[in-house]
C-alpha positions as CSV (number, residue, x, y, z in Angstrom):
1,M,98.0,-169.5,211.3
2,T,97.0,-172.0,209.0
3,P,99.1,-172.8,205.8
4,R,96.6,-171.6,203.3
5,L,96.4,-168.0,205.1
6,W,100.1,-167.9,205.3
7,R,100.6,-168.5,201.7
8,A,97.9,-165.9,201.1
9,G,99.7,-163.4,203.1
10,V,102.8,-164.0,201.5
11,A,101.4,-163.3,198.0
12,L,99.7,-160.0,199.0
13,V,102.9,-159.0,200.4
14,V,104.7,-160.0,197.2
15,V,102.2,-158.1,195.0
16,V,102.4,-154.9,197.3
17,L,106.4,-154.9,196.9
18,L,106.0,-155.2,193.2
19,A,103.5,-152.5,192.8
20,V,105.8,-150.0,194.9
21,G,108.8,-151.1,193.2
22,L,107.1,-150.2,189.7
23,S,106.0,-147.0,191.0
24,Y,109.8,-146.0,191.1
25,V,110.4,-147.4,187.6
26,P,110.5,-144.1,185.4
27,S,108.5,-144.0,182.1
28,R,110.3,-144.5,178.9
29,H,110.2,-142.0,176.1
30,V,110.6,-143.1,172.6
31,P,112.1,-140.6,169.8
32,N,109.4,-139.2,167.3
33,V,108.5,-141.7,164.7
34,A,106.5,-141.0,161.3
35,V,103.1,-142.8,161.3
36,T,101.3,-142.7,158.0
37,V,97.9,-141.3,158.1
38,T,95.4,-143.5,156.0
39,G,91.8,-142.7,155.1
40,T,89.5,-141.8,152.6
41,Q,87.9,-138.7,151.4
42,S,85.0,-137.4,149.1
43,L,84.9,-134.2,146.8
44,V,82.0,-132.6,145.2
45,C,82.9,-131.5,141.6
46,P,80.5,-128.9,139.6
47,S,79.2,-129.9,136.4
48,Q,77.2,-128.1,133.4
49,D,74.6,-129.0,130.9
50,P,76.8,-130.8,128.3
51,A,74.6,-129.3,125.5
52,V,76.0,-125.9,126.5
53,V,79.1,-126.4,128.5
54,S,80.9,-129.9,128.1
55,T,82.6,-130.4,131.5
56,T,85.5,-132.5,132.1
57,V,86.0,-133.9,135.9
58,R,89.8,-134.9,136.3
59,A,90.8,-136.6,139.4
60,T,94.3,-137.8,140.8
61,D,95.7,-139.7,143.7
62,T,98.4,-141.9,144.7
63,G,96.4,-145.0,143.3
64,D,93.0,-145.3,141.6
65,V,90.2,-142.9,142.1
66,M,86.6,-143.7,142.2
67,G,83.6,-141.6,141.3
68,R,80.1,-141.3,140.4
69,S,77.5,-138.8,139.4
70,I,75.4,-137.4,142.1
71,D,72.3,-139.3,140.6
72,A,74.2,-142.6,140.1
73,S,74.5,-145.4,143.1
74,T,77.4,-147.1,141.7
75,L,81.3,-145.9,142.0
76,T,83.5,-146.5,139.0
77,T,87.1,-145.7,138.1
78,I,88.0,-142.3,136.6
79,P,90.0,-142.9,133.9
80,P,93.3,-140.7,133.5
81,A,91.7,-138.2,130.9
82,G,88.9,-137.5,133.3
83,V,85.0,-138.0,132.8
84,T,83.4,-135.8,130.1
85,G,79.8,-134.9,129.7
86,T,78.1,-135.5,133.1
87,A,75.5,-132.9,133.6
88,Q,75.0,-133.5,137.3
89,P,77.6,-132.8,140.1
90,Y,80.1,-135.3,140.2
91,I,81.5,-137.1,143.3
92,V,85.0,-138.2,143.8
93,S,86.4,-140.8,146.2
94,G,90.0,-141.3,147.0
95,S,92.9,-141.2,149.5
96,Q,93.5,-138.3,151.9
97,A,95.8,-137.1,149.3
98,V,93.0,-137.0,146.4
99,G,92.5,-133.8,144.3
100,A,90.1,-133.0,141.8
101,L,88.9,-130.3,139.4
102,S,86.1,-129.5,137.1
103,S,86.9,-127.5,133.5
104,G,84.9,-126.6,130.5
105,T,84.7,-124.1,127.8
106,A,81.9,-122.4,125.7
107,A,82.6,-120.3,122.5
108,S,79.5,-118.2,122.6
109,G,76.4,-117.2,124.5
110,D,75.7,-116.4,128.2
111,L,77.9,-119.3,129.1
112,K,80.9,-118.2,126.9
113,G,84.4,-118.4,128.4
114,L,86.7,-120.7,130.3
115,W,85.0,-122.5,133.2
116,L,87.5,-123.9,136.3
117,A,86.9,-124.9,139.8
118,A,88.6,-127.2,142.1
119,C,86.3,-130.0,143.7
120,S,85.9,-129.6,147.4
121,P,84.5,-131.8,150.2
122,P,81.4,-131.4,151.9
123,S,81.0,-129.4,155.1
124,V,78.4,-127.6,157.3
125,E,79.3,-124.0,156.3
126,Q,80.4,-122.3,153.0
127,A,80.8,-118.5,152.0
128,F,80.2,-117.1,148.4
129,V,81.6,-113.7,148.3
130,G,80.7,-110.9,146.0
131,L,77.9,-112.4,144.3
132,V,75.6,-110.0,142.0
133,A,72.3,-110.8,140.7
134,D,71.4,-108.1,137.9
135,D,70.5,-107.5,134.4
136,T,74.1,-108.6,133.5
137,H,74.5,-111.6,135.8
138,T,72.4,-114.7,136.5
139,V,73.4,-116.5,139.9
140,S,72.3,-119.8,141.2
141,L,73.4,-121.7,144.4
142,L,74.1,-125.6,143.5
143,I,73.7,-127.1,146.9
144,T,74.8,-130.7,146.7
145,N,74.2,-133.3,149.5
146,P,76.6,-136.5,148.9
147,D,75.5,-138.4,151.7
148,P,72.5,-140.8,151.6
149,T,70.6,-139.2,154.4
150,Q,68.6,-135.7,154.1
151,A,70.3,-132.4,154.6
152,T,68.7,-129.0,155.9
153,V,70.7,-125.7,155.0
154,D,69.9,-121.9,155.9
155,V,71.1,-119.5,153.4
156,A,72.1,-115.9,154.9
157,F,72.6,-112.8,152.6
158,Y,75.0,-109.8,153.3
159,G,74.8,-106.7,151.4
160,A,76.0,-103.2,151.2
161,K,73.6,-102.0,153.9
162,G,74.0,-105.0,156.3
163,R,72.1,-108.3,156.7
164,I,69.4,-108.8,154.1
165,T,66.0,-110.4,155.1
166,T,64.6,-112.8,152.5
167,Q,61.6,-115.4,152.2
168,G,62.4,-118.9,151.1
169,S,66.2,-119.0,152.2
170,R,65.9,-121.1,155.4
171,G,65.1,-124.5,156.2
172,L,65.7,-125.9,152.9
173,T,65.7,-129.5,152.3
174,V,68.2,-131.1,150.1
175,L,67.4,-134.9,150.0
176,G,70.1,-137.5,149.9
177,D,72.4,-138.0,147.0
178,S,70.8,-135.0,145.2
179,T,71.3,-131.5,144.3
180,R,69.1,-128.3,144.8
181,Q,69.2,-125.2,142.9
182,L,68.4,-121.9,144.5
183,A,68.2,-119.0,142.1
184,L,69.1,-115.8,143.7
185,A,67.1,-113.4,141.5
186,P,63.7,-114.0,143.2
187,L,65.4,-113.6,146.6
188,I,68.1,-110.8,146.0
189,S,68.3,-108.4,143.0
190,G,69.4,-104.9,142.4
191,E,71.2,-105.2,146.0
192,G,74.9,-104.8,144.3
193,P,77.5,-107.6,145.4
194,I,76.4,-109.7,148.0
195,T,77.6,-112.8,150.2
196,A,75.8,-115.7,150.7
197,I,76.4,-118.1,153.5
198,V,75.4,-121.4,153.3
199,T,74.8,-123.2,156.7
200,A,73.7,-126.9,157.2
201,S,71.5,-127.5,160.4
202,Q,71.2,-130.9,159.5
203,G,73.8,-133.1,157.7
204,R,76.4,-131.5,155.3
205,T,76.5,-130.1,151.7
206,A,78.9,-128.9,149.1
207,T,77.8,-125.8,147.3
208,Y,79.1,-123.9,144.4
209,A,77.7,-120.7,142.7
210,R,77.0,-120.4,139.0
211,V,77.3,-117.3,137.4
212,T,76.3,-116.5,133.9
213,G,75.4,-113.6,131.7
214,S,77.1,-110.7,129.6
215,G,79.3,-110.0,132.5
216,G,81.1,-113.1,132.5
217,A,80.3,-116.8,133.5
218,D,82.1,-119.3,135.9
219,W,81.6,-121.5,138.8
220,V,82.3,-119.7,141.9
221,A,84.1,-121.8,144.7
222,P,83.6,-121.1,148.4
223,S,86.0,-118.8,150.5
224,T,87.6,-120.2,153.5
225,S,85.9,-119.3,157.0
226,A,85.5,-115.9,158.4
227,A,88.8,-114.9,160.1
228,T,90.7,-111.7,161.0
229,S,93.0,-112.5,158.4
230,A,92.7,-114.1,154.7
231,T,94.8,-114.8,151.8
232,I,94.1,-114.9,148.1
233,A,96.5,-116.7,145.9
234,G,96.3,-116.9,142.0
235,V,95.4,-113.2,141.2
236,P,95.3,-113.3,137.4
237,G,97.6,-111.0,135.6
238,G,96.8,-109.0,132.2
239,T,94.2,-106.4,131.7
240,G,90.5,-106.4,132.9
241,A,88.9,-105.4,136.2
242,R,90.1,-106.6,139.6
243,T,87.7,-106.0,142.2
244,L,88.0,-107.3,145.8
245,A,84.9,-108.3,147.7
246,V,85.0,-108.5,151.7
247,T,82.2,-109.2,153.9
248,N,82.3,-108.3,157.6
249,T,80.4,-111.1,159.3
250,S,80.6,-110.0,162.8
251,D,78.2,-107.4,164.6
252,R,80.8,-104.9,165.0
253,R,82.3,-102.5,162.5
254,T,85.6,-103.6,161.1
255,T,88.7,-102.0,159.3
256,V,90.2,-103.8,156.6
257,S,93.9,-103.2,155.0
258,V,94.9,-105.1,151.8
259,D,98.6,-106.0,151.0
260,V,99.8,-107.2,147.5
261,L,102.0,-110.2,147.5
262,S,104.2,-109.5,144.7
263,T,107.1,-111.8,143.0
264,T,109.8,-109.9,145.1
265,D,108.0,-108.0,148.0
266,S,104.7,-107.0,149.6
267,F,103.3,-103.7,149.7
268,V,99.9,-101.8,150.6
269,A,97.5,-101.9,148.0
270,A,96.8,-98.2,147.0
271,G,93.2,-97.3,148.1
272,A,93.0,-100.1,150.3
273,E,95.3,-99.0,153.2
274,S,92.3,-98.8,155.7
275,V,88.7,-99.6,154.5
276,S,85.8,-99.3,157.0
277,I,83.1,-102.1,156.6
278,E,79.8,-101.8,158.9
279,A,78.7,-104.7,160.6
280,S,77.2,-107.7,158.5
281,S,78.0,-105.7,155.5
282,T,79.8,-106.2,152.1
283,V,82.1,-103.8,150.2
284,T,84.1,-103.8,147.0
285,I,87.4,-102.5,146.4
286,P,88.9,-102.0,143.0
287,L,92.6,-103.1,142.8
288,D,93.4,-102.7,139.1
289,Q,95.8,-100.0,139.5
290,A,97.2,-101.5,142.6
291,L,98.2,-105.0,141.0
292,R,99.5,-103.6,137.8
293,G,98.5,-106.3,135.5
294,D,100.7,-108.8,137.5
295,V,100.0,-112.2,138.8
296,A,100.1,-112.0,142.4
297,G,98.5,-112.7,145.9
298,L,96.7,-110.6,148.3
299,R,96.8,-110.7,152.3
300,I,93.7,-109.0,153.8
301,T,94.1,-108.1,157.4
302,A,90.8,-107.0,159.6
303,T,90.0,-106.0,163.1
304,Q,86.8,-108.5,163.1
305,P,86.2,-111.8,161.0
306,V,85.7,-111.3,157.4
307,V,85.2,-113.6,154.3
308,A,86.9,-112.3,150.8
309,A,86.9,-113.1,147.1
310,L,88.7,-111.6,144.1
311,W,86.5,-111.0,140.9
312,S,88.5,-110.6,137.8
313,T,87.5,-110.2,134.0
314,S,90.0,-110.8,131.1
315,A,90.2,-108.6,128.1
316,E,87.9,-111.2,126.3
317,G,85.3,-110.5,129.1
318,D,85.7,-113.9,130.7
319,L,85.1,-114.2,134.5
320,A,87.3,-115.8,137.2
321,V,86.6,-115.5,141.1
322,S,89.5,-116.2,143.3
323,P,88.4,-117.3,146.8
324,A,90.5,-116.7,149.9
325,G,91.8,-120.2,150.6
326,P,93.1,-122.2,153.7
327,A,96.7,-122.9,154.3
328,F,97.5,-125.7,152.0
329,Q,99.7,-127.6,154.8
330,G,100.0,-131.0,153.7
331,R,100.1,-133.3,150.7
332,S,97.9,-133.7,147.9
333,V,97.9,-134.9,144.1
334,V,96.1,-132.7,142.0
335,P,95.3,-132.8,138.4
336,L,97.5,-131.0,135.8
337,I,96.2,-129.0,132.8
338,A,99.3,-128.4,130.5
339,G,100.3,-124.7,130.1
340,S,98.7,-123.8,133.4
341,V,100.9,-121.9,136.2
342,L,100.9,-123.0,139.7
343,V,100.9,-119.9,142.0
344,A,102.2,-120.0,145.6
345,S,101.6,-117.2,148.0
346,N,103.1,-116.9,151.5
347,P,101.6,-114.2,153.7
348,G,103.8,-115.2,156.6
349,T,106.6,-114.0,158.0
350,A,109.1,-116.8,157.5
351,A,110.1,-118.8,154.3
352,A,108.3,-121.6,153.1
353,S,109.2,-124.7,151.3
354,L,107.0,-126.3,148.6
355,A,107.8,-129.7,147.1
356,V,106.4,-129.9,143.5
357,T,106.5,-133.4,141.6
358,L,105.2,-133.6,138.1
359,R,103.7,-137.0,137.3
360,N,102.5,-138.9,134.0
361,G,100.2,-141.4,135.6
362,P,102.4,-143.5,138.2
363,S,105.6,-142.2,136.5
364,T,107.8,-139.2,138.1
365,I,108.8,-136.6,135.4
366,E,110.5,-134.1,137.6
367,S,110.7,-133.3,141.1
368,Q,112.0,-130.2,142.9
369,T,111.8,-128.3,146.2
370,L,111.3,-124.6,145.9
371,T,111.4,-121.9,148.5
372,V,108.6,-119.0,148.8
373,N,109.8,-116.3,150.4
374,P,107.7,-114.2,153.2
375,G,105.3,-111.8,151.8
376,T,105.9,-112.9,148.0
377,T,104.4,-115.1,145.4
378,L,106.0,-117.7,143.3
379,Q,105.0,-119.1,139.9
380,V,105.6,-122.4,138.7
381,P,104.9,-123.1,135.1
382,L,103.1,-126.8,134.7
383,T,104.1,-127.6,131.2
384,T,103.6,-131.5,131.1
385,G,102.3,-134.4,132.8
386,T,98.7,-135.2,134.1
387,A,99.1,-134.7,137.8
388,V,101.4,-132.4,140.3
389,E,102.1,-133.7,143.8
390,L,102.4,-130.7,146.0
391,S,103.6,-131.0,149.7
392,T,104.6,-128.6,152.4
393,T,104.7,-128.5,156.2
394,S,104.1,-124.4,156.1
395,A,101.1,-123.2,158.0
396,D,101.1,-120.1,155.8
397,L,101.4,-121.3,152.1
398,R,98.3,-120.8,149.7
399,L,98.2,-122.7,146.4
400,T,96.1,-122.1,143.3
401,T,96.2,-123.4,139.5
402,L,95.9,-120.4,137.2
403,V,94.6,-121.4,133.6
404,T,94.3,-118.7,130.6
405,T,93.8,-121.2,127.8
406,L,91.7,-124.2,127.5
407,D,90.7,-126.4,124.3
408,K,91.7,-123.2,122.4
409,V,89.5,-120.7,124.2
410,N,91.2,-117.8,125.8
411,G,90.0,-116.8,129.5
412,I,91.0,-116.9,132.9
413,G,90.5,-119.7,135.2
414,V,91.3,-120.2,139.0
415,A,91.3,-123.4,141.0
416,A,92.3,-122.7,144.7
417,W,93.5,-125.8,146.5
418,G,93.8,-127.0,150.2
419,P,93.9,-127.8,152.7
420,G,96.3,-130.9,151.7
421,G,95.9,-134.4,153.0
422,P,97.8,-135.2,156.2
423,G,100.3,-137.9,154.7
424,E,102.3,-138.6,157.7
425,A,102.2,-137.4,161.1
426,E,105.0,-137.5,163.9
427,V,104.2,-138.9,167.1
428,S,106.2,-139.3,170.2
429,P,104.9,-142.2,172.5
430,T,105.7,-142.2,176.1
431,L,105.8,-146.1,177.6
432,D,104.1,-146.1,181.3
433,P,105.3,-149.1,183.0
434,N,102.3,-148.9,185.2
435,L,100.0,-149.7,182.5
436,A,102.0,-152.9,181.6
């Protein structure tokens, strides 16, 4: 054997021995470590013609928040007091913890009352439950595409007698950085409460319904996706009608039951113990007597996937719609309206912990950790500050801001929050020596 071949053979043996030896070295497990999750998020905020309803868009975050009107190309910093007088939907951009809401008031006319809605991220599907287009209500869907590329959407309608076939609700084009308005009256009229589901076949959109008329006025935010259980937090207290609208989106009949989540316990809502809903149909359930004028939450349980929202009117005739919302689970910094109430509903079977921090700009005013018992609703008065930081690891908790007075106008307004930003995530890495 030549010296060169001999050296090559020795090297090969050494490599084989090292590989075999390393295969017996156990992998090393590192304990859980918290990793900060970063990224940006965009939210779309509804707005209104400032000549009739002067809209203020408030946005808060761990740092500066940028924003622009949908018809503008340049982002600017949103001041602490918010942006007022924008006529077009407003785009808010911040970290994963950003929160924003639109608010406004009108003293008279068909738009009279208190307007309030949380801003939401664009998605491929959104449901608007219980819409009514008749002599007392005018309803439009405001479909916003915040991206530069074109989006295409279909709108499906579900009424009392099943799926409603209409012309002009499929293949709707929404150009980039624009909003398209779809009035329901030419498509749906005299059908009673219906549900509209907006689905994007291309791109993504953020949609709100706008309701005006003698029956009350407000924005209607989307409800969470269809599921066999749903929770509504922030049911307003006081007098006035409280009507739950539920739509069965499946092709099978479903049975629905409704529980009230009060401040002390939960109980089955009288008249809603077992409600049958035909396939692809919408029903309404009066809950005035069951709720007894108290602030509460609702837990809806069904045998097939459903979507739901509560329609409420105040003693003054103002309208507010509380959508079923997703679990908050996470961390967000949301705008605070002084005198409002944070409502936390826990539909689960275990107690949930909620950290609430009142902020005035970058300064902390007060911080507390609260416990929301299973099957109950907790109210937290928000008396001062510009923002409230909310954080929970619970997979059940739903959070809503409830407003009854704004700019000297009495009424009711609901802003449903969630899901919260991820904040931090725990990871548990394993080191594999074979990959070294």
